[in-house]
C-alpha positions as CSV (number, residue, x, y, z in Angstrom):
1,X,93.0,98.7,123.3
2,X,91.6,95.6,121.5
3,X,93.0,92.1,121.9
4,X,94.6,92.0,118.5
5,X,96.7,95.1,119.2
6,X,97.6,93.7,122.6
7,X,98.8,90.5,120.9
8,X,101.0,92.4,118.3
9,X,102.5,94.4,121.2
10,X,103.1,91.3,123.3
11,X,104.9,89.7,120.3
12,X,106.9,92.8,119.7
13,X,108.0,93.0,123.3
14,X,109.1,89.3,123.2
15,X,111.3,90.2,120.2
16,X,112.7,93.1,122.1
17,X,113.5,90.9,125.1
18,X,115.2,88.4,122.9
19,X,117.3,91.0,121.2
20,X,118.3,92.5,124.6
21,X,119.2,89.1,126.0
22,X,121.3,88.1,123.0
23,X,123.1,91.4,123.0
24,X,124.7,90.8,126.4
25,X,125.8,87.2,125.8
26,X,129.5,87.1,126.7
27,X,130.6,84.1,124.6
28,X,129.2,83.5,121.1
29,X,126.6,86.3,120.9
30,X,124.5,86.0,117.8
31,X,124.6,89.6,116.6
32,X,122.6,88.7,113.5
33,X,119.7,87.7,115.8
34,X,120.0,91.0,117.7
35,X,119.5,92.9,114.4
36,X,116.7,90.6,113.3
37,X,114.7,90.8,116.5
38,X,115.2,94.6,116.8
39,X,113.6,94.9,113.4
40,X,110.9,92.5,114.2
41,X,110.0,94.4,117.4
42,X,109.5,97.7,115.4
43,X,107.7,95.9,112.5
44,X,105.1,94.5,115.0
45,X,104.6,97.8,116.8
46,X,104.1,99.6,113.5
47,X,101.6,96.9,112.5
48,X,99.8,97.4,115.9
49,X,99.6,101.1,115.2
50,X,98.2,100.5,111.7
51,X,95.5,98.3,113.2
52,X,94.8,101.1,115.8
53,X,94.3,103.4,112.8
54,X,91.9,100.9,111.2
55,X,94.4,99.9,108.5
56,X,94.9,96.2,107.9
57,X,98.7,95.7,107.8
58,X,100.1,93.8,104.8
59,X,102.4,90.8,105.1
60,X,105.5,92.8,104.4
61,X,108.6,93.4,106.4
62,X,110.0,96.7,105.0
63,X,109.7,99.3,107.7
64,X,109.8,102.2,105.3
65,X,106.9,100.7,103.3
66,X,104.9,100.1,106.5
67,X,105.6,103.7,107.6
68,X,104.2,105.0,104.4
69,X,100.9,103.3,105.2
70,X,100.5,105.2,108.5
71,X,98.4,108.4,108.5
72,X,100.6,111.3,107.6
73,X,100.6,112.8,111.1
74,X,102.2,109.5,112.4
75,X,104.8,109.2,109.6
76,X,106.6,112.3,110.8
77,X,107.6,110.6,114.1
78,X,110.0,108.2,112.4
79,X,113.5,108.7,110.9
80,X,113.5,107.0,107.5
81,X,117.3,106.3,107.8
82,X,116.7,104.5,111.0
83,X,113.8,102.4,109.5
84,X,116.0,101.6,106.5
85,X,118.9,100.6,108.8
86,X,116.8,98.1,110.7
87,X,115.2,96.7,107.6
88,X,118.5,96.2,105.9
89,X,120.2,94.8,109.0
90,X,117.4,92.2,109.5
91,X,117.6,91.0,106.0
92,X,121.2,91.2,104.9
93,X,122.6,89.5,108.0
94,X,120.2,86.5,107.7
95,X,122.1,84.9,104.8
96,X,125.6,83.8,104.1
97,X,128.0,86.4,102.9
98,X,127.4,89.1,105.6
99,X,127.3,89.0,109.3
100,X,126.5,91.6,111.9
101,X,129.2,92.6,114.4
102,X,128.8,94.1,117.8
103,X,128.5,97.6,116.4
104,X,125.7,96.6,114.1
105,X,123.9,95.0,117.0
106,X,124.4,97.9,119.3
107,X,123.1,100.4,116.6
108,X,120.1,98.1,115.9
109,X,119.2,98.0,119.6
110,X,119.7,101.7,120.1
111,X,117.4,102.5,117.1
112,X,114.9,99.9,118.3
113,X,114.8,101.5,121.7
114,X,114.2,105.0,120.4
115,X,111.4,103.9,117.9
116,X,109.9,101.6,120.6
117,X,109.4,104.5,123.0
118,X,107.7,106.6,120.2
119,X,105.5,103.7,119.2
120,X,104.5,102.9,122.8
121,X,103.4,106.5,123.2
122,X,101.4,106.5,120.0
123,X,99.8,103.2,121.0
124,X,99.2,104.5,124.5
125,X,101.0,101.4,125.8
126,X,102.2,101.7,129.4
127,X,103.9,98.3,129.5
C-alpha cells in the first residue's frame, strides 16, 4: 500500500474516531458533527480505494458520485441509499435550519461502521 493511500486511510480513521467520541458525549453532544465526520470517513476511504484502482479522485463530496467512479465490481458492495443518507446528513445539518438528532447520529455511525468494514476489506487494511 502506498503512502498516499495510507494517509487517506489515516485521515478517515481520525474522522471515525471523532464521530465515535462525539456520539457518546453526555452533555451537549454535537450530533451534526457526528453525521459530518461519519460521511467524511467514508468519503476518504472511497477516495483511497479510487487511488488504489489508479483513479485520481475528484474534489467532490457526494458519496454516490464517488461510488460511480469505482470499477463496476466494487460499486456493487455499497448500498446507494446508505451513501445518500450519509451525504445528505453531512450537508443538510451543517447549516441553519436543520439539526441532527441522536437518531440521525446513530444511523450515520451505524452506516459508517458497515461501509468502513467493507472498505477496509477492499483496501486490504488491517488497522
